[in-house]
Residue frames relative to the residue before (quaternion, step in Angstrom):
aa qw qx qy qz dx dy dz
M 1.0000 0.0000 0.0000 0.0000 0.00 0.00 0.00
A 0.0462 -0.7829 0.6204 0.0101 3.53 -1.13 0.71
I 0.3695 -0.6867 0.5721 0.2543 3.54 -1.15 0.61
V 0.0254 -0.8071 0.5890 -0.0336 3.54 -0.80 1.06
L 0.4286 -0.6604 0.5580 0.2623 3.51 -1.32 0.43
Y 0.2752 -0.7403 0.5897 0.1687 3.58 -0.95 0.91
V 0.0958 -0.7970 0.5962 0.0114 3.56 -0.89 0.98
G 0.7983 0.2487 -0.2223 0.5014 3.54 -0.86 1.06
G 0.7968 0.3205 -0.2299 0.4577 3.53 -1.29 0.36
S 0.7813 -0.3456 0.2474 0.4571 3.54 -1.25 -0.40
K 0.6947 0.4759 -0.2758 0.4635 3.61 1.18 -0.42
D 0.3072 0.8001 -0.4827 0.1804 3.60 1.28 0.04
G 0.8199 0.2148 -0.1893 0.4958 3.54 -0.78 1.08
D 0.5450 0.6004 -0.4104 0.4172 3.60 1.23 -0.17
K 0.2329 -0.7210 0.6272 0.1801 3.52 -1.22 0.55
G 0.0105 0.8144 -0.5782 0.0484 3.53 -0.91 0.89
V 0.4870 -0.6347 0.5139 0.3097 3.51 -1.34 0.13
V 0.0304 -0.7740 0.6323 -0.0148 3.54 -0.89 0.99
P 0.4817 -0.6704 0.4712 0.3108 3.61 -0.77 0.95
H 0.5768 -0.5917 0.4401 0.3515 3.56 -1.06 0.81
G 0.7757 0.3333 -0.2550 0.4714 3.55 -0.91 0.92
F 0.5754 0.5616 -0.3990 0.4407 3.61 1.18 -0.29
S 0.1458 -0.8126 0.5596 0.0721 3.57 -0.89 0.87
K 0.7638 0.2216 -0.1623 0.5841 3.59 1.30 -0.03
S 0.0217 0.7612 -0.6475 -0.0280 3.53 -1.24 0.49
R 0.2486 -0.7697 0.5768 0.1141 3.53 -1.22 0.50
A 0.1103 -0.7700 0.6264 0.0500 3.55 -1.04 0.86
G 0.3013 -0.7400 0.5725 0.1838 3.55 -0.99 0.83
T 0.0201 -0.7932 0.6085 -0.0121 3.58 -0.86 0.94
D 0.6817 -0.4630 0.3633 0.4346 3.56 -1.30 0.12
A 0.6937 0.4648 -0.2639 0.4828 3.58 1.15 -0.63
G 0.6890 -0.4330 0.2756 0.5117 3.59 1.28 -0.03
P 0.7026 -0.4725 0.3162 0.4279 3.59 -1.26 -0.02
E 0.1739 -0.7351 0.6448 0.1167 3.53 -1.23 0.66
I 0.1612 -0.7857 0.5924 0.0754 3.56 -0.82 1.00
Y 0.1502 -0.7863 0.5981 0.0388 3.54 -0.82 1.13
T 0.1341 -0.7825 0.6041 0.0686 3.56 -1.02 0.85
E 0.5315 -0.6428 0.4632 0.2995 3.52 -1.16 0.70
R 0.0309 0.7737 -0.6320 0.0312 3.53 -1.02 0.87
F 0.2215 -0.7305 0.6295 0.1449 3.53 -1.20 0.66
M 0.0809 0.7994 -0.5924 0.0595 3.55 -0.97 0.80
E 0.4194 -0.6813 0.5510 0.2375 3.50 -1.29 0.52
L 0.0848 -0.7809 0.6178 0.0358 3.58 -0.82 1.03
P 0.4940 -0.6646 0.4674 0.3095 3.60 -0.81 0.97
G 0.8213 0.2108 -0.1811 0.4982 3.56 -0.90 0.96
I 0.7074 0.4083 -0.2497 0.5202 3.61 1.26 -0.21
G 0.4128 -0.6864 0.4881 0.3467 3.56 0.86 -1.00
K 0.7132 -0.4159 0.3321 0.4561 3.54 -1.28 -0.37
I 0.0347 -0.8085 0.5870 -0.0219 3.56 -0.82 1.03
R 0.3522 -0.6965 0.5885 0.2110 3.54 -1.35 0.45
V 0.0052 0.7907 -0.6116 0.0275 3.57 -0.85 1.00
M 0.2798 -0.6764 0.6419 0.2282 3.52 -1.32 0.38
A 0.0279 -0.8305 0.5547 -0.0426 3.58 -0.39 1.24
L 0.6171 -0.5301 0.4298 0.3917 3.51 -1.20 0.63
E 0.5473 -0.6812 0.3828 0.2999 3.56 -0.71 1.12
S 0.7073 0.4896 -0.2660 0.4350 3.59 1.01 -0.78
L 0.5649 0.6143 -0.3920 0.3870 3.64 1.21 -0.20
R 0.4487 -0.6682 0.5265 0.2737 3.56 -1.03 0.84
D 0.6657 -0.5468 0.3454 0.3721 3.57 -1.17 0.64
E 0.6747 0.4993 -0.3218 0.4381 3.60 0.89 -0.86
I 0.6355 0.5050 -0.3340 0.4791 3.60 1.09 -0.64
V 0.6219 0.5287 -0.3386 0.4680 3.59 1.01 -0.78
H 0.6455 0.5248 -0.3199 0.4533 3.57 0.95 -0.87
Q 0.6627 0.5026 -0.3033 0.4650 3.60 0.91 -0.91
R 0.6872 0.4846 -0.2858 0.4596 3.60 0.83 -0.98
T 0.6368 0.5251 -0.3239 0.4625 3.57 1.01 -0.80
A 0.6502 0.5231 -0.3140 0.4527 3.58 0.92 -0.92
Q 0.6156 0.5542 -0.3481 0.4391 3.62 1.04 -0.70
H 0.6783 0.4976 -0.2874 0.4579 3.59 1.01 -0.78
Y 0.6950 0.4553 -0.2702 0.4865 3.61 1.21 -0.40
R 0.5018 0.6578 -0.4340 0.3566 3.64 1.21 0.03
């Protein structure tokens, strides 16, 4: 199990537990399903982190949103 940060969608900024090895998760919302995919990224001053980001978000947007949660 690992604690990961969710980026994008209705779960933005939430921290949750994802079993080790899972690379996708799905959340049901009133607006329909949201699919999150695992991404690894390097943040200056933080190091390499694991995030679950909304599948439709581009990498540069995920990086910006993730950095905001670590400020």
